[in-house]
C-alpha positions in Angstrom: -24.4 221.0 27.1 -27.7 222.8 27.5 -29.0 225.1 24.8 -31.3 228.1 25.3 -33.6 229.8 22.9 -34.3 233.4 23.7 -37.2 235.1 21.9 -37.6 238.9 21.9 -41.2 239.8 21.1 -43.6 242.7 20.4 -47.1 241.4 20.1 -49.3 242.9 17.3 -52.4 240.6 17.7 -52.9 239.3 21.2 -55.5 236.7 20.3 -53.4 235.2 17.5 -50.4 235.3 19.8 -52.1 233.2 22.4 -52.9 230.6 19.8 -49.2 230.6 18.8 -48.0 230.3 22.5 -50.4 227.4 23.1 -49.1 225.6 20.0 -45.5 226.2 21.0 -46.1 224.6 24.4 -47.4 221.5 22.8 -44.7 221.4 20.2 -42.0 221.5 22.9 -43.0 218.3 24.7 -41.2 215.7 22.6 -37.9 217.7 22.9 -37.7 217.8 26.7 -37.7 221.5 26.6 -38.7 223.8 29.4 -39.9 227.4 29.5 -37.6 228.9 32.0 -38.8 232.5 31.9 -41.5 234.4 30.1 -41.9 238.1 31.0 -42.7 241.6 30.0 -40.0 244.2 29.8 -39.9 246.6 32.8 -37.2 249.0 31.8 -34.2 249.2 29.4 -31.3 250.1 31.6 -28.6 250.5 28.9 -28.8 250.7 25.1 -31.9 250.2 23.0 -34.3 247.2 23.0 -37.5 247.7 21.1 -39.2 244.5 22.1 -41.8 244.3 24.9 -41.6 240.6 25.9 -39.0 237.9 26.3 -39.1 234.1 26.5 -36.3 231.8 27.5 -36.6 228.1 26.7 -34.1 225.5 27.8 -33.3 222.4 25.7 -31.1 219.5 26.6 -28.7 220.4 23.7 -28.4 222.5 20.6 -29.4 219.5 18.4 -32.7 219.2 20.3 -33.3 222.9 19.9 -32.6 222.8 16.1 -34.7 219.7 15.7 -37.6 221.4 17.4 -37.2 224.6 15.4 -37.3 222.7 12.1 -40.0 220.3 13.2 -43.3 220.1 11.3 -45.2 221.0 14.4 -43.3 224.2 15.0 -43.0 225.2 11.4 -46.8 225.1 11.0 -46.9 227.8 13.7 -44.5 230.1 12.0 -47.2 231.9 9.8 -49.2 232.5 13.0 -46.2 233.8 14.8 -45.3 236.2 11.9 -48.8 237.6 11.8 -49.1 237.9 15.5 -45.8 239.6 16.5 -42.5 241.0 15.6 -40.0 238.4 16.8 -36.3 237.8 17.1 -35.2 234.3 18.0 -31.7 233.4 19.0 -30.1 230.2 20.2 -27.3 230.0 22.7 -25.1 227.2 24.1 -24.5 227.2 27.8 
């Protein structure tokens, strides 16, 4: 069963964020993950959603997603992520 990571993001430091995004791309390679969608919010149609950007990443399964998230390569990027943006990351099974 595929697993999806959805990140809701508001960038605070664009230069630092680009460094993080580049690192994430490299860190995904061993996990057969694919960025399905990356986009900027156009309009909230119902409710409240304070984040400006969203990313959706597909993994072969939840274990691969969790392995990537806890990997040394990704965890080294977390301090950059936290300085660069306000982020909520959620995993889903599909």
